C-alpha positions as CSV (number, residue, x, y, z in Angstrom):
1,M,2.1,2.6,-14.8
2,I,-0.2,0.3,-12.8
3,I,0.3,-3.9,-12.0
4,G,-2.3,-6.5,-11.0
5,I,-1.3,-8.0,-7.7
6,G,-4.6,-10.5,-7.4
7,T,-7.2,-7.8,-7.7
8,D,-7.3,-6.1,-4.7
9,L,-3.3,-4.8,-4.1
10,C,-2.2,-2.8,-7.5
11,D,0.9,-0.9,-7.8
12,I,0.7,2.1,-9.3
13,R,3.5,4.7,-10.2
14,L,3.1,8.4,-9.1
15,P,4.2,11.2,-11.9
16,T,7.0,11.5,-10.0
17,G,8.0,7.4,-10.0
18,Q,7.4,7.4,-6.1
19,P,5.5,3.5,-6.4
20,Y,2.2,3.7,-4.4
21,M,-0.1,0.9,-3.4
22,L,-3.6,0.5,-3.9
23,I,-5.9,-1.7,-1.7
24,T,-9.6,-2.1,-2.8
25,G,-12.1,-5.1,-1.9
26,G,-11.3,-8.3,0.1
27,A,-7.8,-6.3,0.7
28,K,-9.1,-3.4,2.2
29,A,-11.6,-4.9,4.1
30,R,-9.2,-7.4,6.0
31,L,-6.9,-4.0,6.4
32,D,-10.2,-2.2,8.1
33,A,-10.3,-4.8,10.2
34,L,-6.7,-5.4,11.3
35,T,-6.2,-2.1,12.2
36,P,-6.9,-0.3,15.5
37,S,-10.3,2.1,16.2
38,G,-8.6,6.1,16.4
39,M,-6.4,4.4,14.4
40,V,-5.0,4.7,10.4
41,A,-3.5,2.5,8.3
42,Q,-0.5,3.7,6.2
43,V,1.2,1.9,3.7
44,H,5.1,2.5,2.1
45,V,6.4,0.8,-0.5
46,S,9.9,0.6,-1.9
47,Q,10.9,-1.1,-5.2
48,T,13.7,-1.9,-7.1
49,D,14.9,-4.1,-9.4
50,E,18.2,-4.9,-12.3
51,Y,17.7,-7.4,-14.6
52,P,17.1,-10.6,-13.7
53,L,16.2,-10.1,-10.3
54,A,13.5,-7.4,-8.2
55,H,12.9,-6.9,-4.7
56,A,9.8,-4.9,-3.4
57,M,9.1,-4.4,-0.1
58,V,6.1,-3.2,1.6
59,I,5.7,-2.0,5.6
60,I,1.9,-1.4,6.7
61,S,1.6,1.1,10.2
62,A,-1.6,2.3,12.1
63,V,-0.3,5.9,13.7
64,P,-2.8,7.7,15.0
65,A,-6.1,9.1,12.7
66,M,-5.5,13.2,13.0
67,E,-9.5,15.1,14.5
68,G,-11.7,16.7,11.9
69,A,-9.3,14.8,8.8
């Protein structure tokens, strides 16, 4: 399942049901600009819903890039 947020952010479900955030275009360019040199951005998504409410949390962190990866 893919749900678009604007055109640069998409909420995708992996086959396991785990949510995954696909970041493209201007949002990806901005994320890259904010990520310090030598680091890689990690995006973690958590979602829950119980009608009529829904909640999503996105945590973006920078971790050291792995050599040779």
